[in-house]
C-alpha positions as CSV (number, residue, x, y, z in Angstrom):
1,X,112.0,113.1,149.4
2,X,108.8,113.6,151.5
3,X,106.7,116.3,149.8
4,X,106.2,118.0,153.2
5,X,110.0,118.5,153.4
6,X,110.3,120.2,150.0
7,X,111.1,123.9,150.0
8,X,108.6,125.9,147.9
9,X,110.1,126.7,144.5
10,X,111.5,130.2,143.7
11,X,110.6,131.3,140.2
12,X,111.7,134.2,138.0
13,X,110.2,135.3,134.7
14,X,112.5,136.4,131.9
15,X,112.1,137.4,128.3
16,X,111.8,140.3,125.8
17,X,110.3,143.6,126.9
18,X,106.6,144.0,126.0
19,X,106.1,140.2,125.7
20,X,103.7,140.2,128.6
21,X,105.9,139.5,131.7
22,X,104.1,142.1,133.8
23,X,100.7,141.0,132.7
24,X,101.6,137.4,133.4
25,X,102.8,138.3,136.9
26,X,99.6,140.2,137.6
27,X,97.5,137.2,136.4
28,X,99.5,134.9,138.7
29,X,98.9,137.2,141.7
30,X,95.2,137.0,141.1
31,X,95.3,133.2,141.5
32,X,96.3,133.7,145.1
33,X,92.7,133.0,146.2
34,X,93.8,131.4,149.5
35,X,95.6,134.5,150.7
36,X,93.3,136.8,148.8
37,X,95.6,139.7,149.3
38,X,97.3,140.3,146.0
39,X,96.0,143.8,145.8
40,X,98.0,144.9,148.9
41,X,101.5,143.9,147.7
42,X,104.1,146.6,148.6
43,X,105.2,148.6,145.6
44,X,108.9,147.6,145.7
45,X,108.7,144.3,147.5
46,X,110.6,142.7,144.6
47,X,109.2,139.3,145.2
48,X,105.9,137.7,146.3
49,X,104.5,134.3,147.2
50,X,101.2,132.7,146.1
51,X,99.3,129.7,147.4
52,X,98.3,127.3,144.6
53,X,96.1,124.3,145.5
54,X,97.6,124.3,149.0
55,X,101.2,124.7,147.8
56,X,103.4,127.8,147.9
57,X,105.3,129.2,145.0
58,X,107.6,132.3,145.2
59,X,108.1,134.7,142.3
60,X,111.0,137.1,141.9
61,X,109.7,140.2,140.1
62,X,112.8,140.5,137.9
63,X,112.9,143.4,135.4
64,X,113.2,142.0,131.9
65,X,114.8,144.4,129.5
66,X,118.4,144.2,128.2
67,X,119.8,146.8,130.5
68,X,119.1,144.7,133.6
69,X,121.7,142.1,132.5
70,X,123.4,142.0,135.9
71,X,120.1,141.8,137.8
72,X,118.7,139.2,135.5
73,X,121.8,137.1,135.7
74,X,121.5,137.0,139.5
75,X,117.8,136.5,139.2
76,X,118.3,133.3,137.2
77,X,120.9,132.1,139.7
78,X,118.6,132.8,142.7
79,X,115.7,131.0,141.1
80,X,114.9,127.3,141.1
81,X,112.8,127.5,137.9
82,X,112.9,130.1,135.1
83,X,109.8,130.9,133.0
84,X,110.9,132.2,129.6
85,X,108.1,134.4,128.2
86,X,107.8,134.6,124.4
87,X,105.0,136.4,122.7
88,X,103.3,134.1,120.2
89,X,102.7,137.2,118.1
90,X,106.4,138.1,117.8
91,X,108.6,135.1,118.5
92,X,112.2,135.1,119.7
93,X,113.6,138.7,120.0
94,X,117.1,139.9,121.0
95,X,116.3,140.1,124.7
96,X,114.8,136.6,124.5
97,X,118.1,135.4,123.2
98,X,119.9,137.2,126.0
99,X,117.6,135.7,128.6
100,X,118.2,132.2,127.2
101,X,122.0,132.8,127.5
102,X,121.6,133.7,131.2
103,X,119.3,130.8,131.9
104,X,121.7,128.3,130.3
105,X,124.6,129.8,132.2
106,X,122.7,129.4,135.5
107,X,121.8,125.8,134.6
108,X,118.2,126.2,135.8
109,X,115.2,124.3,134.4
110,X,113.1,126.3,131.9
111,X,109.4,126.5,131.3
112,X,108.3,128.4,128.1
113,X,105.2,130.5,128.5
114,X,103.9,131.4,125.1
115,X,101.9,134.6,125.8
116,X,99.3,136.4,123.7
117,X,98.0,133.2,122.2
118,X,94.5,134.5,122.0
119,X,95.5,137.1,119.4
120,X,94.7,136.5,115.7
121,X,98.4,137.0,114.6
122,X,99.8,134.5,117.1
123,X,102.0,131.8,115.6
124,X,103.0,129.1,118.1
125,X,104.9,127.0,115.4
126,X,107.1,130.0,114.6
127,X,108.0,130.3,118.3
128,X,108.8,126.6,118.6
129,X,111.1,126.6,115.6
130,X,112.9,129.8,116.7
131,X,113.4,128.4,120.2
132,X,114.9,125.3,118.7
133,X,117.5,127.4,116.9
134,X,118.4,128.9,120.3
135,X,119.0,125.4,121.8
136,X,115.8,125.5,123.8
137,X,114.6,122.0,123.0
138,X,110.9,121.6,123.7
139,X,109.4,118.3,124.8
140,X,107.5,117.6,121.6
141,X,110.9,117.9,119.7
142,X,112.5,115.4,122.0
143,X,113.8,117.8,124.6
144,X,113.0,118.4,128.2
145,X,111.5,122.0,128.1
146,X,107.7,122.2,128.4
147,X,105.7,124.9,126.7
148,X,102.5,126.3,128.2
149,X,100.1,128.5,126.1
150,X,98.9,131.6,128.0
151,X,96.5,134.4,127.4
152,X,97.1,136.3,130.7
153,X,94.5,139.0,130.3
154,X,91.8,136.4,130.0
155,X,93.4,134.2,132.7
156,X,93.9,131.3,130.2
157,X,96.7,128.9,130.9
158,X,97.6,130.4,134.3
159,X,96.5,127.3,136.2
160,X,98.4,125.0,133.8
161,X,101.5,127.1,134.2
162,X,101.5,126.9,138.0
163,X,100.9,123.1,137.7
164,X,103.9,122.9,135.4
165,X,106.1,124.8,137.9
166,X,105.2,122.3,140.6
167,X,105.8,119.4,138.3
168,X,109.2,120.6,137.1
169,X,110.2,121.4,140.7
170,X,109.2,117.9,141.9
171,X,111.8,116.4,139.5
172,X,114.7,117.9,141.4
173,X,113.5,119.6,144.6
174,X,115.5,121.1,147.4
175,X,114.8,120.3,151.1
176,X,112.9,122.6,153.4
177,X,115.5,123.5,156.1
178,X,114.0,126.0,158.6
179,X,116.4,125.0,161.4
180,X,119.7,125.4,159.5
181,X,121.8,128.6,159.8
182,X,119.9,131.4,158.2
183,X,120.8,132.4,154.6
184,X,118.8,134.8,152.5
185,X,119.3,136.7,149.2
186,X,118.7,140.4,148.7
187,X,116.6,140.9,145.6
188,X,115.7,144.5,146.0
189,X,116.8,147.5,148.2
190,X,115.9,151.1,148.5
191,X,115.6,154.0,150.9
192,X,112.2,155.0,152.1
193,X,111.6,158.4,153.5
194,X,109.5,157.1,156.5
195,X,111.0,153.6,157.1
196,X,114.6,154.2,156.2
197,X,116.6,151.5,154.4
198,X,114.4,148.6,153.2
199,X,115.8,145.4,151.8
200,X,113.7,142.7,150.2
201,X,115.1,139.2,150.7
202,X,114.1,135.7,150.0
203,X,115.1,133.2,152.7
204,X,116.9,130.2,151.1
205,X,117.4,128.2,154.3
206,X,117.0,128.7,158.0
207,X,114.5,131.2,159.6
208,X,114.8,135.0,159.6
209,X,113.3,136.5,162.7
210,X,112.5,139.9,164.1
211,X,115.2,140.8,166.7
212,X,117.8,138.6,165.0
213,X,121.3,140.1,164.9
214,X,123.0,140.2,161.5
215,X,126.0,142.1,160.2
216,X,126.9,144.2,157.2
217,X,130.4,145.6,156.5
218,X,131.3,145.0,160.1
219,X,128.1,146.8,161.4
220,X,125.9,144.6,163.6
221,X,122.2,145.5,163.3
222,X,119.1,144.0,164.8
223,X,116.2,143.2,162.5
224,X,113.7,145.9,163.4
225,X,110.8,144.6,161.4
226,X,109.8,142.1,158.7
227,X,107.1,142.9,156.2
228,X,105.6,140.3,153.9
229,X,104.4,140.7,150.3
230,X,100.9,141.7,151.4
231,X,102.2,144.6,153.5
232,X,101.7,142.8,156.8
233,X,104.3,142.7,159.5
234,X,105.4,139.2,160.4
235,X,107.6,137.8,163.2
236,X,109.6,135.4,161.0
237,X,110.2,134.1,157.5
238,X,111.0,130.5,156.7
239,X,112.7,129.1,153.5
240,X,111.4,130.6,150.2
241,X,109.5,133.3,152.0
242,X,110.1,136.9,150.6
243,X,110.1,139.7,153.2
244,X,111.3,143.2,153.6
245,X,113.9,143.8,156.3
246,X,113.8,147.0,158.2
247,X,116.8,148.1,160.4
248,X,119.8,148.7,158.1
249,X,121.3,152.1,158.0
250,X,122.2,151.9,154.3
251,X,121.0,150.5,151.1
252,X,122.3,147.0,150.5
253,X,123.7,146.0,147.1
254,X,121.4,143.6,145.2
255,X,122.7,140.0,145.4
256,X,124.0,140.4,148.9
257,X,123.8,137.2,151.0
258,X,122.2,137.7,154.4
259,X,123.3,135.4,157.1
260,X,125.1,135.9,160.4
261,X,127.4,138.1,158.3
262,X,126.1,140.0,155.2
263,X,128.5,139.3,152.4
264,X,128.8,142.3,150.1
265,X,129.8,141.4,146.5
266,X,133.0,142.9,144.9
267,X,130.9,145.4,142.9
268,X,129.8,148.1,145.3
269,X,127.2,150.8,144.7
270,X,128.7,154.1,144.0
271,X,128.4,156.5,146.9
272,X,127.1,160.0,146.6
273,X,130.0,162.3,146.2
274,X,130.8,165.3,148.4
275,X,130.9,168.8,146.9
276,X,134.7,168.8,147.1
277,X,134.8,165.5,145.2
278,X,132.5,166.9,142.5
279,X,134.8,169.9,142.1
280,X,137.9,167.7,141.9
281,X,136.3,165.4,139.3
282,X,135.1,168.4,137.3
283,X,138.7,169.6,136.9
284,X,139.9,166.4,135.4
285,X,137.3,165.1,132.9
286,X,138.5,166.3,129.5
287,X,137.9,162.9,128.0
288,X,134.7,162.0,129.8
289,X,131.0,163.1,129.6
290,X,129.7,163.8,133.1
291,X,126.3,162.8,134.5
292,X,124.5,162.6,137.8
293,X,122.2,159.6,138.2
294,X,119.2,159.3,140.5
295,X,117.0,156.1,140.6
296,X,114.1,154.7,142.6
297,X,115.7,151.5,143.9
298,X,119.1,150.0,144.2
299,X,118.5,147.4,141.5
300,X,117.6,150.1,139.0
301,X,120.6,152.2,140.0
302,X,123.0,149.3,139.7
303,X,121.6,148.4,136.3
304,X,122.1,151.9,135.0
305,X,125.7,152.2,136.4
306,X,126.7,148.8,135.0
307,X,125.5,149.6,131.5
308,X,126.8,153.1,131.0
309,X,129.5,153.6,128.2
310,X,133.1,153.8,129.4
311,X,133.5,157.4,128.5
312,X,130.8,158.5,131.0
313,X,131.9,159.8,134.4
314,X,129.3,159.5,137.1
315,X,130.1,162.4,139.4
316,X,127.3,161.5,141.8
317,X,124.6,158.8,142.1
318,X,121.9,158.0,144.6
319,X,118.4,156.9,145.4
320,X,115.2,158.9,145.7
321,X,113.9,162.2,144.4
322,X,116.1,164.8,142.8
323,X,117.1,167.3,145.5
324,X,118.6,170.8,145.8
325,X,121.9,169.2,146.5
326,X,121.8,167.4,143.1
327,X,121.1,170.7,141.4
328,X,124.1,172.2,143.2
329,X,126.3,169.3,142.1
330,X,125.1,169.5,138.5
331,X,125.8,173.2,138.4
332,X,129.3,172.8,139.7
333,X,130.0,169.8,137.5
334,X,128.3,171.2,134.4
335,X,126.4,167.9,134.0
336,X,122.8,166.8,133.4
337,X,120.8,164.9,135.9
338,X,119.3,161.6,134.7
339,X,116.4,160.5,136.8
340,X,115.1,156.9,136.5
341,X,111.6,156.3,137.8
342,X,111.8,159.1,140.4
343,X,109.7,162.2,140.9
344,X,110.9,165.8,140.2
345,X,109.2,168.1,142.7
346,X,107.9,171.3,141.2
347,X,110.3,173.5,143.3
348,X,113.3,171.4,142.1
349,X,112.2,171.7,138.4
350,X,111.9,175.5,138.9
351,X,115.3,175.7,140.5
352,X,116.8,173.6,137.7
353,X,115.3,175.9,135.1
354,X,116.7,179.0,136.8
355,X,120.1,177.4,137.1
356,X,120.1,176.1,133.5
357,X,120.4,172.5,134.7
358,X,119.0,169.7,132.4
359,X,117.0,167.0,134.1
360,X,115.9,164.1,131.9
361,X,113.5,161.5,133.3
362,X,113.2,157.9,132.2
363,X,110.9,154.9,132.8
364,X,112.8,152.3,130.8
365,X,116.5,151.7,131.5
366,X,117.6,150.9,128.0
367,X,116.2,154.1,126.7
368,X,118.4,156.0,129.2
369,X,121.4,154.0,128.1
370,X,120.7,154.5,124.4
371,X,120.4,158.2,124.9
372,X,123.7,158.4,126.8
373,X,125.4,156.4,124.1
374,X,124.2,158.9,121.5
375,X,125.2,161.8,123.6
376,X,128.7,160.3,124.3
377,X,129.2,159.8,120.5
378,X,128.3,163.5,120.0
379,X,130.4,164.5,122.9
380,X,133.4,162.7,121.5
381,X,132.9,164.2,118.1
382,X,132.6,167.7,119.6
383,X,135.8,167.0,121.6
384,X,137.6,166.0,118.5
385,X,136.4,169.1,116.6
386,X,137.8,171.3,119.4
387,X,141.2,169.6,119.0
388,X,141.4,170.4,115.3
389,X,143.6,173.5,114.7
390,X,143.2,173.5,110.9
391,X,141.8,171.7,107.9
392,X,143.0,171.4,104.3
393,X,141.9,169.5,101.2
394,X,144.2,167.9,98.7
395,X,143.6,169.3,95.2
396,X,146.6,167.8,93.4
397,X,149.6,165.5,93.9
398,X,153.1,165.7,92.4
399,X,156.7,164.6,93.0
400,X,159.8,166.8,93.6
401,X,163.3,165.2,93.9
402,X,161.6,161.8,94.5
403,X,159.4,163.1,97.3
404,X,155.6,162.9,97.1
405,X,154.0,166.3,97.7
406,X,150.3,167.0,98.4
407,X,149.1,170.3,96.9
408,X,146.4,171.5,99.3
409,X,144.1,174.4,100.0
410,X,143.7,175.3,103.7
411,X,139.9,175.4,104.3
412,X,139.9,176.5,108.0
413,X,142.2,177.5,110.8
414,X,146.0,177.2,110.4
415,X,148.5,174.4,109.8
416,X,152.1,174.3,110.9
417,X,155.3,172.5,110.1
418,X,155.6,169.6,112.7
419,X,151.8,169.3,113.2
420,X,150.3,165.9,113.9
421,X,147.6,165.3,111.3
422,X,144.9,162.9,110.5
423,X,144.6,162.1,106.7
424,X,141.1,161.0,105.8
425,X,140.9,159.2,102.5
426,X,137.9,159.2,100.1
427,X,137.3,155.5,101.0
428,X,136.8,156.5,104.7
429,X,140.1,155.1,105.8
430,X,142.3,157.3,108.0
431,X,146.0,157.6,108.8
432,X,148.0,159.5,111.3
433,X,151.3,161.2,110.3
434,X,153.1,164.6,110.6
435,X,153.8,167.6,108.4
436,X,157.5,167.3,107.7
437,X,157.6,170.6,105.7
438,X,155.3,173.2,104.1
439,X,156.1,175.0,100.9
440,X,154.6,178.2,99.3
441,X,156.0,179.1,95.9
442,X,158.9,176.7,96.4
443,X,159.9,178.3,99.7
444,X,159.7,176.6,103.1
445,X,157.3,178.2,105.5
446,X,156.4,177.6,109.1
447,X,152.6,178.0,108.7
448,X,149.7,178.4,106.3
449,X,146.3,179.9,107.1
450,X,142.8,179.5,105.8
451,X,142.3,180.3,102.1
452,X,145.9,179.8,101.2
453,X,147.5,177.1,99.1
454,X,150.7,175.2,99.8
455,X,152.6,171.9,99.3
456,X,153.0,169.4,102.1
457,X,155.5,166.6,102.7
458,X,154.4,164.0,105.1
459,X,156.7,161.9,107.5
460,X,156.2,159.1,107.8
461,X,154.9,158.8,104.3
462,X,151.3,157.8,103.6
463,X,149.3,157.2,100.5
464,X,147.1,160.1,99.5
465,X,145.1,161.4,96.6
466,X,143.0,164.2,95.3
467,X,140.0,164.9,97.4
468,X,141.5,163.6,100.7
469,X,141.1,165.8,103.8
470,X,143.8,166.8,106.3
471,X,142.9,167.6,109.9
472,X,145.7,169.1,112.0
473,X,145.7,168.4,115.7
474,X,148.6,170.8,116.3
């Protein structure tokens, strides 16, 4: 294939959090000496293009931690080449393994960038051996995966990494097709107060132009403006060029394919609920913990929503700053507001304090998800405690007329004949059964209250012993 007809490669960087992905991306930006405009990159462009020795390379600025599983999976599939970042000081970590799984699934070529190689505690050999265990076979071990040593803060290895990207891409390049029907991929999307809906796309084939008509969900729009990664307005974008599209009335889901018709994936972003919907949901959430989610961009919001535990009910979600409407919804729903990477205006914070609304802010998605998982476990435990009508402890066991009877002391609440109970054994096992009968002083009784002793017959029968605990669910 003629080198002039090869589309510039699209690259994404994946790996464990804190292994130097952001530092590496910054170092790569600074190599863009031809354009000389790396400092003007739009905050949420989501992708950018550099010129290296007369050739263009596009990078998808893909978030790397575990909670962005969906986004990273799409990032790998959107990219032509994937750089796997592994810190030479730490080696393969859980999120490294996760990234490797996505890369293998996407069947994309890998380049390993061993970062932090200038530090005293770096251990390249450890990295190589651990990668081999993960089926990442380096060239020196007979595989086809190259490894480049990098010290991004010092600019060491950046040129070699860019050269390796070009070399790997030349082995199986795709053609440059600016005259084909236009197709582009949405890699970021958010709502801007001044510009409205902004979607970052990378053109895969064809040419995206200002004034071009495209559709989304049956709505035809005209591309109002295109902004490149240096913040400049451009008239068109050819294959591998990342640009922001202005003109949509709504935020597009990440992964949407832009063409003559925008194809929205099956997973749709949750729309912000109306007050009536909030009230309706709040009346039927006994088994769920309710939250309101706000995030800076669509990719972050989608990552949060896709990684929440099942027992979480998102009563409302949206993009941008926390507003008075969010406070109102939170008050009606009796739910906290979880804000990812968004500002909390002073007036809103004051209102939340007055209304007793909890607002928690986060900068890292997996910290938000971990907190929610902990809260949900506590919520479930609290829910269970409210269901317990009475507790008793088995102090002795005996048989009467062939029936096994548990002699118990009721420690709290009240237990009744016919109650469903959970029997918790000393070995942490538990069984569900019912109270067939209660006896006090050899007489059948309907109920026994806290502080009293009685005998219990279970049906169906279960094994029990001294020290076991009975929890009645009524």
